[in-house]
Biopython code that builds the backbone (N, CA, C, O; Angstrom):
import numpy as np
from Bio.PDB.StructureBuilder import StructureBuilder

atoms = [
    (1, "MET", "N", (-13.043, -20.011, 2.539)),
    (1, "MET", "CA", (-11.895, -19.423, 3.197)),
    (1, "MET", "C", (-11.140, -18.549, 2.189)),
    (1, "MET", "O", (-10.888, -18.979, 1.063)),
    (2, "SER", "N", (-10.794, -17.370, 2.575)),
    (2, "SER", "CA", (-10.101, -16.451, 1.677)),
    (2, "SER", "C", (-8.611, -16.780, 1.630)),
    (2, "SER", "O", (-8.061, -17.312, 2.594)),
    (3, "PRO", "N", (-7.959, -16.463, 0.511)),
    (3, "PRO", "CA", (-6.522, -16.733, 0.413)),
    (3, "PRO", "C", (-5.733, -15.834, 1.362)),
    (3, "PRO", "O", (-6.140, -14.712, 1.665)),
    (4, "ARG", "N", (-4.612, -16.347, 1.815)),
    (4, "ARG", "CA", (-3.773, -15.576, 2.733)),
    (4, "ARG", "C", (-3.062, -14.454, 1.985)),
    (4, "ARG", "O", (-2.673, -14.609, 0.827)),
    (5, "LEU", "N", (-2.904, -13.349, 2.652)),
    (5, "LEU", "CA", (-2.162, -12.237, 2.065)),
    (5, "LEU", "C", (-0.675, -12.563, 2.102)),
    (5, "LEU", "O", (-0.207, -13.212, 3.038)),
    (6, "PRO", "N", (0.068, -12.122, 1.103)),
    (6, "PRO", "CA", (1.506, -12.402, 1.085)),
    (6, "PRO", "C", (2.252, -11.549, 2.105)),
    (6, "PRO", "O", (1.757, -10.516, 2.556)),
    (7, "ARG", "N", (3.430, -11.993, 2.450)),
    (7, "ARG", "CA", (4.302, -11.216, 3.328)),
    (7, "ARG", "C", (5.185, -10.373, 2.410)),
    (7, "ARG", "O", (6.071, -10.901, 1.737)),
    (8, "ILE", "N", (4.944, -9.070, 2.386)),
    (8, "ILE", "CA", (5.690, -8.188, 1.490)),
    (8, "ILE", "C", (6.257, -7.006, 2.262)),
    (8, "ILE", "O", (5.821, -6.690, 3.369)),
    (9, "THR", "N", (7.239, -6.366, 1.645)),
    (9, "THR", "CA", (7.836, -5.168, 2.226)),
    (9, "THR", "C", (7.109, -3.940, 1.676)),
    (9, "THR", "O", (6.307, -4.045, 0.747)),
    (10, "ALA", "N", (7.393, -2.797, 2.250)),
    (10, "ALA", "CA", (6.790, -1.545, 1.782)),
    (10, "ALA", "C", (7.187, -1.262, 0.339)),
    (10, "ALA", "O", (6.381, -0.754, -0.440)),
    (11, "LYS", "N", (8.416, -1.586, -0.017)),
    (11, "LYS", "CA", (8.898, -1.348, -1.379)),
    (11, "LYS", "C", (8.059, -2.132, -2.394)),
    (11, "LYS", "O", (7.716, -1.606, -3.453)),
    (12, "GLU", "N", (7.732, -3.380, -2.075)),
    (12, "GLU", "CA", (6.917, -4.199, -2.971)),
    (12, "GLU", "C", (5.484, -3.676, -3.038)),
    (12, "GLU", "O", (4.869, -3.691, -4.104)),
    (13, "LEU", "N", (4.950, -3.216, -1.912)),
    (13, "LEU", "CA", (3.597, -2.663, -1.888)),
    (13, "LEU", "C", (3.530, -1.375, -2.705)),
    (13, "LEU", "O", (2.557, -1.146, -3.423)),
    (14, "ILE", "N", (4.545, -0.545, -2.600)),
    (14, "ILE", "CA", (4.591, 0.697, -3.378)),
    (14, "ILE", "C", (4.634, 0.382, -4.867)),
    (14, "ILE", "O", (3.961, 1.041, -5.660)),
    (15, "ARG", "N", (5.409, -0.607, -5.248)),
    (15, "ARG", "CA", (5.485, -1.019, -6.655)),
    (15, "ARG", "C", (4.099, -1.465, -7.141)),
    (15, "ARG", "O", (3.687, -1.125, -8.250)),
    (16, "PHE", "N", (3.386, -2.226, -6.305)),
    (16, "PHE", "CA", (2.038, -2.687, -6.654)),
    (16, "PHE", "C", (1.080, -1.505, -6.796)),
    (16, "PHE", "O", (0.317, -1.442, -7.760)),
    (17, "LEU", "N", (1.111, -0.569, -5.847)),
    (17, "LEU", "CA", (0.216, 0.589, -5.909)),
    (17, "LEU", "C", (0.471, 1.423, -7.161)),
    (17, "LEU", "O", (-0.472, 1.873, -7.811)),
    (18, "LYS", "N", (1.735, 1.629, -7.497)),
    (18, "LYS", "CA", (2.061, 2.397, -8.706)),
    (18, "LYS", "C", (1.554, 1.689, -9.955)),
    (18, "LYS", "O", (1.114, 2.342, -10.901)),
    (19, "SER", "N", (1.611, 0.355, -9.969)),
    (19, "SER", "CA", (1.118, -0.396, -11.128)),
    (19, "SER", "C", (-0.403, -0.287, -11.251)),
    (19, "SER", "O", (-0.957, -0.515, -12.327)),
    (20, "GLN", "N", (-1.078, 0.060, -10.153)),
    (20, "GLN", "CA", (-2.526, 0.221, -10.153)),
    (20, "GLN", "C", (-2.952, 1.670, -10.390)),
    (20, "GLN", "O", (-4.140, 1.984, -10.321)),
    (21, "GLY", "N", (-1.992, 2.551, -10.667)),
    (21, "GLY", "CA", (-2.315, 3.937, -11.007)),
    (21, "GLY", "C", (-2.144, 4.945, -9.892)),
    (21, "GLY", "O", (-2.501, 6.109, -10.069)),
    (22, "PHE", "N", (-1.612, 4.542, -8.752)),
    (22, "PHE", "CA", (-1.393, 5.475, -7.650)),
    (22, "PHE", "C", (-0.153, 6.319, -7.918)),
    (22, "PHE", "O", (0.809, 5.852, -8.526)),
    (23, "VAL", "N", (-0.187, 7.561, -7.460)),
    (23, "VAL", "CA", (0.890, 8.521, -7.676)),
    (23, "VAL", "C", (1.447, 8.935, -6.318)),
    (23, "VAL", "O", (0.698, 9.168, -5.369)),
    (24, "HIS", "N", (2.771, 9.021, -6.241)),
    (24, "HIS", "CA", (3.416, 9.444, -4.994)),
    (24, "HIS", "C", (3.063, 10.897, -4.732)),
    (24, "HIS", "O", (3.235, 11.757, -5.596)),
    (25, "GLU", "N", (2.569, 11.159, -3.531)),
    (25, "GLU", "CA", (2.101, 12.500, -3.192)),
    (25, "GLU", "C", (3.009, 13.191, -2.177)),
    (25, "GLU", "O", (2.800, 14.359, -1.850)),
    (26, "GLY", "N", (3.990, 12.493, -1.692)),
    (26, "GLY", "CA", (4.882, 13.077, -0.697)),
    (26, "GLY", "C", (4.921, 12.212, 0.538)),
    (26, "GLY", "O", (4.480, 11.063, 0.531)),
    (27, "GLY", "N", (5.449, 12.775, 1.581)),
    (27, "GLY", "CA", (5.516, 12.030, 2.827)),
    (27, "GLY", "C", (6.353, 12.778, 3.838)),
    (27, "GLY", "O", (6.971, 13.798, 3.537)),
    (28, "LYS", "N", (6.355, 12.247, 5.036)),
    (28, "LYS", "CA", (7.117, 12.878, 6.095)),
    (28, "LYS", "C", (7.725, 11.772, 6.937)),
    (28, "LYS", "O", (7.017, 10.886, 7.416)),
    (29, "GLY", "N", (9.006, 11.825, 7.113)),
    (29, "GLY", "CA", (9.669, 10.796, 7.906)),
    (29, "GLY", "C", (9.597, 9.445, 7.225)),
    (29, "GLY", "O", (9.981, 9.302, 6.064)),
    (30, "SER", "N", (9.104, 8.458, 7.950)),
    (30, "SER", "CA", (9.080, 7.098, 7.424)),
    (30, "SER", "C", (7.730, 6.717, 6.816)),
    (30, "SER", "O", (7.454, 5.531, 6.636)),
    (31, "HIS", "N", (6.900, 7.685, 6.501)),
    (31, "HIS", "CA", (5.603, 7.405, 5.899)),
    (31, "HIS", "C", (5.491, 8.117, 4.554)),
    (31, "HIS", "O", (5.832, 9.293, 4.430)),
    (32, "GLN", "N", (5.008, 7.387, 3.548)),
    (32, "GLN", "CA", (4.832, 7.933, 2.209)),
    (32, "GLN", "C", (3.348, 7.907, 1.855)),
    (32, "GLN", "O", (2.640, 6.960, 2.198)),
    (33, "HIS", "N", (2.883, 8.940, 1.174)),
    (33, "HIS", "CA", (1.478, 9.069, 0.811)),
    (33, "HIS", "C", (1.319, 8.867, -0.690)),
    (33, "HIS", "O", (2.115, 9.359, -1.489)),
    (34, "PHE", "N", (0.272, 8.130, -1.056)),
    (34, "PHE", "CA", (-0.033, 7.869, -2.454)),
    (34, "PHE", "C", (-1.493, 8.203, -2.707)),
    (34, "PHE", "O", (-2.355, 7.975, -1.859)),
    (35, "TYR", "N", (-1.757, 8.751, -3.894)),
    (35, "TYR", "CA", (-3.081, 9.230, -4.264)),
    (35, "TYR", "C", (-3.460, 8.629, -5.609)),
    (35, "TYR", "O", (-2.624, 8.528, -6.506)),
    (36, "HIS", "N", (-4.726, 8.228, -5.750)),
    (36, "HIS", "CA", (-5.219, 7.737, -7.040)),
    (36, "HIS", "C", (-6.149, 8.799, -7.612)),
    (36, "HIS", "O", (-7.195, 9.080, -7.027)),
    (37, "PRO", "N", (-5.782, 9.396, -8.753)),
    (37, "PRO", "CA", (-6.552, 10.519, -9.292)),
    (37, "PRO", "C", (-7.994, 10.175, -9.676)),
    (37, "PRO", "O", (-8.879, 11.015, -9.518)),
    (38, "LYS", "N", (-8.251, 8.972, -10.173)),
    (38, "LYS", "CA", (-9.610, 8.626, -10.595)),
    (38, "LYS", "C", (-10.466, 8.149, -9.430)),
    (38, "LYS", "O", (-11.646, 8.490, -9.346)),
    (39, "ARG", "N", (-9.886, 7.369, -8.538)),
    (39, "ARG", "CA", (-10.645, 6.857, -7.390)),
    (39, "ARG", "C", (-10.752, 7.887, -6.273)),
    (39, "ARG", "O", (-11.594, 7.768, -5.383)),
    (40, "ARG", "N", (-9.901, 8.887, -6.327)),
    (40, "ARG", "CA", (-9.853, 9.948, -5.312)),
    (40, "ARG", "C", (-9.674, 9.384, -3.906)),
    (40, "ARG", "O", (-10.374, 9.770, -2.970)),
    (41, "CYS", "N", (-8.733, 8.472, -3.781)),
    (41, "CYS", "CA", (-8.431, 7.938, -2.455)),
    (41, "CYS", "C", (-6.940, 8.103, -2.185)),
    (41, "CYS", "O", (-6.121, 8.156, -3.103)),
    (42, "ARG", "N", (-6.618, 8.182, -0.920)),
    (42, "ARG", "CA", (-5.243, 8.407, -0.489)),
    (42, "ARG", "C", (-4.876, 7.340, 0.526)),
    (42, "ARG", "O", (-5.658, 7.037, 1.426)),
    (43, "VAL", "N", (-3.689, 6.771, 0.383)),
    (43, "VAL", "CA", (-3.213, 5.776, 1.338)),
    (43, "VAL", "C", (-1.837, 6.185, 1.839)),
    (43, "VAL", "O", (-1.071, 6.836, 1.129)),
    (44, "THR", "N", (-1.539, 5.797, 3.060)),
    (44, "THR", "CA", (-0.252, 6.084, 3.676)),
    (44, "THR", "C", (0.452, 4.765, 3.931)),
    (44, "THR", "O", (-0.120, 3.847, 4.518)),
    (45, "ILE", "N", (1.705, 4.677, 3.483)),
    (45, "ILE", "CA", (2.494, 3.460, 3.625)),
    (45, "ILE", "C", (3.653, 3.733, 4.575)),
    (45, "ILE", "O", (4.426, 4.663, 4.345)),
    (46, "PRO", "N", (3.791, 2.938, 5.644)),
    (46, "PRO", "CA", (4.964, 3.070, 6.510)),
    (46, "PRO", "C", (6.160, 2.410, 5.833)),
    (46, "PRO", "O", (6.104, 1.229, 5.491)),
    (47, "VAL", "N", (7.227, 3.151, 5.642)),
    (47, "VAL", "CA", (8.402, 2.630, 4.937)),
    (47, "VAL", "C", (9.539, 2.455, 5.936)),
    (47, "VAL", "O", (10.166, 3.425, 6.363)),
    (48, "HIS", "N", (9.792, 1.208, 6.297)),
    (48, "HIS", "CA", (10.890, 0.859, 7.193)),
    (48, "HIS", "C", (11.715, -0.191, 6.464)),
    (48, "HIS", "O", (11.217, -1.285, 6.198)),
    (49, "ALA", "N", (12.945, 0.113, 6.142)),
    (49, "ALA", "CA", (13.794, -0.723, 5.292)),
    (49, "ALA", "C", (13.807, -2.183, 5.727)),
    (49, "ALA", "O", (14.168, -2.512, 6.857)),
    (50, "GLY", "N", (13.405, -3.049, 4.802)),
    (50, "GLY", "CA", (13.475, -4.482, 5.024)),
    (50, "GLY", "C", (12.411, -5.066, 5.926)),
    (50, "GLY", "O", (12.362, -6.286, 6.088)),
    (51, "LYS", "N", (11.558, -4.251, 6.521)),
    (51, "LYS", "CA", (10.526, -4.754, 7.432)),
    (51, "LYS", "C", (9.310, -5.230, 6.638)),
    (51, "LYS", "O", (8.937, -4.636, 5.627)),
    (52, "ILE", "N", (8.714, -6.292, 7.110)),
    (52, "ILE", "CA", (7.524, -6.856, 6.491)),
    (52, "ILE", "C", (6.290, -6.105, 7.010)),
    (52, "ILE", "O", (6.187, -5.809, 8.200)),
    (53, "ILE", "N", (5.361, -5.805, 6.101)),
    (53, "ILE", "CA", (4.098, -5.187, 6.495)),
    (53, "ILE", "C", (3.180, -6.313, 6.962)),
    (53, "ILE", "O", (2.957, -7.278, 6.230)),
    (54, "GLY", "N", (2.658, -6.194, 8.157)),
    (54, "GLY", "CA", (1.801, -7.226, 8.732)),
    (54, "GLY", "C", (0.522, -7.421, 7.932)),
    (54, "GLY", "O", (0.078, -6.509, 7.235)),
    (55, "PRO", "N", (-0.075, -8.609, 8.031)),
    (55, "PRO", "CA", (-1.273, -8.897, 7.241)),
    (55, "PRO", "C", (-2.455, -7.988, 7.576)),
    (55, "PRO", "O", (-3.228, -7.642, 6.683)),
    (56, "GLY", "N", (-2.611, -7.598, 8.829)),
    (56, "GLY", "CA", (-3.710, -6.708, 9.203)),
    (56, "GLY", "C", (-3.562, -5.330, 8.583)),
    (56, "GLY", "O", (-4.528, -4.762, 8.071)),
    (57, "LEU", "N", (-2.349, -4.795, 8.632)),
    (57, "LEU", "CA", (-2.084, -3.479, 8.042)),
    (57, "LEU", "C", (-2.202, -3.543, 6.526)),
    (57, "LEU", "O", (-2.749, -2.630, 5.907)),
    (58, "LEU", "N", (-1.695, -4.612, 5.925)),
    (58, "LEU", "CA", (-1.786, -4.766, 4.472)),
    (58, "LEU", "C", (-3.245, -4.814, 4.037)),
    (58, "LEU", "O", (-3.622, -4.166, 3.060)),
    (59, "LYS", "N", (-4.063, -5.570, 4.748)),
    (59, "LYS", "CA", (-5.485, -5.657, 4.418)),
    (59, "LYS", "C", (-6.151, -4.291, 4.549)),
    (59, "LYS", "O", (-6.965, -3.916, 3.705)),
    (60, "ALA", "N", (-5.813, -3.547, 5.596)),
    (60, "ALA", "CA", (-6.395, -2.218, 5.805)),
    (60, "ALA", "C", (-5.993, -1.258, 4.685)),
    (60, "ALA", "O", (-6.825, -0.487, 4.206)),
    (61, "ILE", "N", (-4.735, -1.299, 4.266)),
    (61, "ILE", "CA", (-4.261, -0.423, 3.188)),
    (61, "ILE", "C", (-4.974, -0.761, 1.887)),
    (61, "ILE", "O", (-5.426, 0.137, 1.177)),
    (62, "LEU", "N", (-5.079, -2.052, 1.568)),
    (62, "LEU", "CA", (-5.741, -2.462, 0.327)),
    (62, "LEU", "C", (-7.226, -2.101, 0.343)),
    (62, "LEU", "O", (-7.770, -1.680, -0.678)),
    (63, "THR", "N", (-7.877, -2.259, 1.479)),
    (63, "THR", "CA", (-9.289, -1.894, 1.601)),
    (63, "THR", "C", (-9.471, -0.391, 1.419)),
    (63, "THR", "O", (-10.387, 0.052, 0.727)),
    (64, "GLN", "N", (-8.598, 0.385, 2.041)),
    (64, "GLN", "CA", (-8.656, 1.842, 1.922)),
    (64, "GLN", "C", (-8.443, 2.269, 0.475)),
    (64, "GLN", "O", (-9.032, 3.247, 0.016)),
    (65, "ALA", "N", (-7.595, 1.530, -0.243)),
    (65, "ALA", "CA", (-7.307, 1.852, -1.639)),
    (65, "ALA", "C", (-8.362, 1.295, -2.585)),
    (65, "ALA", "O", (-8.362, 1.623, -3.772)),
    (66, "GLY", "N", (-9.259, 0.459, -2.075)),
    (66, "GLY", "CA", (-10.284, -0.143, -2.923)),
    (66, "GLY", "C", (-9.727, -1.221, -3.820)),
    (66, "GLY", "O", (-10.211, -1.411, -4.936)),
    (67, "LEU", "N", (-8.709, -1.936, -3.351)),
    (67, "LEU", "CA", (-8.035, -2.959, -4.150)),
    (67, "LEU", "C", (-8.095, -4.316, -3.466)),
    (67, "LEU", "O", (-8.396, -4.424, -2.277)),
    (68, "GLU", "N", (-7.799, -5.356, -4.254)),
    (68, "GLU", "CA", (-7.628, -6.704, -3.732)),
    (68, "GLU", "C", (-6.292, -7.223, -4.224)),
    (68, "GLU", "O", (-5.845, -6.879, -5.318)),
    (69, "TRP", "N", (-5.658, -8.049, -3.413)),
    (69, "TRP", "CA", (-4.393, -8.656, -3.831)),
    (69, "TRP", "C", (-4.721, -9.945, -4.554)),
    (69, "TRP", "O", (-5.442, -10.793, -4.028)),
    (70, "LYS", "N", (-4.193, -10.098, -5.764)),
    (70, "LYS", "CA", (-4.449, -11.329, -6.528)),
    (70, "LYS", "C", (-3.163, -11.992, -6.903)),
    (70, "LYS", "O", (-3.175, -13.041, -7.549)),
]
sb = StructureBuilder()
sb.init_structure("model")
sb.init_model(0)
sb.init_chain("A")
sb.init_seg("    ")
for serial, (resi, resn, name, xyz) in enumerate(atoms, 1):
    if name == "N":
        sb.init_residue(resn, " ", resi, " ")
    sb.init_atom(name, np.array(xyz, "f"), 0.0, 1.0, " ", f" {name:<3s}", serial, name[0])
structure = sb.get_structure()
């Protein structure tokens, strides 16, 4: 059985992505885009103040970024 993903906000996820080498690429409205120069992948994070990112969306974002939460 795999470990459960944590309940985090967009702000915490952005902090994690930046620590993994992702760079803010811009955004429009409530969505921010991040790009990793070496992996050449782009992820979009919905930023809604204080809202928790659901486990399904978090898993999809991490998979798209080629990362695992540890």
